[in-house]
C-alpha positions in Angstrom: 26.1 120.0 80.3 26.7 116.1 80.5 29.4 116.8 83.2 28.5 120.4 84.7 28.7 118.9 88.7 32.0 117.0 87.6 33.6 120.5 86.8 31.7 122.3 89.6 33.3 120.3 92.2 36.9 120.7 90.4 36.4 124.3 90.4 35.6 124.7 94.0 39.0 124.2 95.1 38.2 121.4 97.4 39.7 118.4 95.7 43.1 117.2 96.0 46.1 116.9 93.4 45.9 113.0 93.5 41.8 112.9 93.0 42.3 115.7 89.9 45.1 113.3 88.4 42.3 110.5 88.2 39.5 112.3 87.0 42.0 114.0 84.6 42.8 110.1 83.3 39.2 109.1 83.0 38.4 112.0 81.0 40.9 112.3 78.8 40.4 108.0 78.2 36.9 109.3 77.4 37.8 112.0 74.9 40.2 109.6 73.2 36.7 107.3 72.4 34.8 110.2 71.1 33.4 111.5 74.0 33.4 115.6 73.4 32.1 116.7 76.5 35.2 114.9 78.4 37.4 118.1 77.2 35.2 120.8 79.3 36.3 118.5 82.2 40.2 118.5 81.0 39.5 122.3 80.7 38.3 122.5 83.9 41.3 120.6 85.2 43.8 122.7 83.9 42.6 125.5 85.8 42.3 124.0 89.2 43.5 124.5 92.3 44.0 121.6 94.5 43.9 122.2 98.2 47.4 120.6 98.5 49.5 123.3 97.3 53.0 122.9 96.0 56.5 124.8 95.9 58.1 124.2 92.8 62.0 125.1 92.7 62.4 125.2 89.1 65.8 125.4 86.9 66.3 128.0 84.6 69.9 127.2 83.5 70.1 124.1 80.9 73.6 122.3 81.6 73.8 124.4 84.4 75.4 127.1 82.1 74.1 130.8 83.2 74.3 132.1 79.6 71.8 129.9 78.8 69.5 131.4 81.3 65.8 131.2 80.6 64.1 133.2 83.3 64.2 136.9 81.8 62.2 135.2 78.6 59.6 133.3 80.7 58.9 136.0 83.0 58.5 138.3 79.5 56.2 136.0 78.1 54.3 135.0 81.7 55.4 131.4 81.0 57.4 128.4 82.9 58.6 125.3 81.1 60.3 122.1 81.1 62.0 121.5 77.5 63.7 118.8 78.2 62.0 115.5 77.2 64.6 112.9 77.7 64.1 113.3 81.5 60.9 111.5 81.9 60.8 111.7 85.8 61.4 115.1 85.3 58.5 115.5 82.9 56.4 113.6 85.2 57.1 115.7 88.2 56.7 118.9 86.1 52.8 117.5 84.4 51.6 117.7 88.4 52.4 121.7 89.1 48.8 122.5 89.0 47.1 126.5 89.0 47.4 127.9 92.6 51.1 126.6 93.0 54.2 128.9 93.6 57.4 128.6 91.1 60.8 129.5 92.7 63.2 130.0 90.5 66.7 128.8 91.2 70.2 128.1 90.4 72.7 126.5 92.5 75.0 128.6 94.2 77.2 126.2 96.6 77.2 122.5 95.0 75.2 120.6 97.5 74.7 123.8 100.1 72.6 126.3 98.8 70.5 127.9 96.0 70.2 131.3 95.0 66.5 132.2 94.0 66.1 134.8 91.5 62.5 134.8 91.6 59.1 133.9 92.1 55.2 133.4 90.8 52.0 131.2 91.0 50.5 129.3 88.3 47.3 130.9 86.8 46.9 127.6 84.8 48.1 124.9 82.0 48.4 125.0 78.5 49.8 123.1 75.9 52.0 124.2 72.8 51.2 123.1 69.1 53.2 120.3 70.0 51.0 119.0 73.0 54.2 120.3 75.4 52.5 121.5 78.6 53.9 124.8 80.4 52.5 126.8 82.8 51.2 130.1 82.4 52.7 132.2 85.3 51.7 135.4 87.0 55.6 136.4 87.8 56.5 138.9 90.9 57.5 142.0 89.5 60.7 141.5 92.3 63.8 140.9 91.4 66.0 140.8 94.9 68.3 137.7 94.7 68.5 135.8 98.1 71.0 132.6 98.8 69.3 130.0 100.6 69.9 126.3 101.8 69.8 124.1 98.9 66.4 121.9 99.2 66.3 118.2 97.5 68.1 116.6 94.4 70.2 118.9 91.7 67.5 118.2 89.2 65.8 121.3 87.4 62.1 120.1 88.8 62.4 120.0 92.1 58.7 120.1 94.3 58.3 120.7 97.7 54.8 120.3 99.9 54.6 123.5 102.0 55.3 122.3 105.1 58.4 120.4 103.5 59.8 124.0 103.1 58.3 125.5 106.0 60.2 122.8 108.0 64.1 123.6 106.2 63.9 127.3 104.1 64.8 130.1 106.9 62.7 133.3 107.7 64.6 135.4 104.9 62.6 133.2 102.3 59.4 133.6 103.9 60.1 137.7 103.7 61.2 137.2 99.9 58.3 135.9 98.9 56.3 138.3 100.4 58.3 141.4 98.6 
């Protein structure tokens, strides 16, 4: 196979997120120019686990309306989506999530102070729907207890944090909840 060494490096789990992004851009360019073998590199990247893991605090209620909640549908389908292409910044953030990252479902509770967490899971891989929209294949935890914790980050739907940042800000209850 033409890119076997690159694929082995990608699947080793020893690459950073930024390294994977650079390889992906290169593979997409080669694929667009007719190099069909570059597709195997793109598939490997969609399943790659970078060494620098993130936690995505993901809103699941469009227009902050709890009656529009998407979390039960996502859990039933084993997916997580961001369906608001008008927010290019958030789409860009969502597109950085990789296999191995954790997704925590959140809803702002006390404006500017706290959020309620409704579930969590790990990203198994990345996929694309028939329109080319990226989504996450998830392994959702069966744990259903809801907790209220300090609000982290902006008021956007897609809030990505490094593990270190979460360790610095989240109370012990959050970590116990993740392990249930």
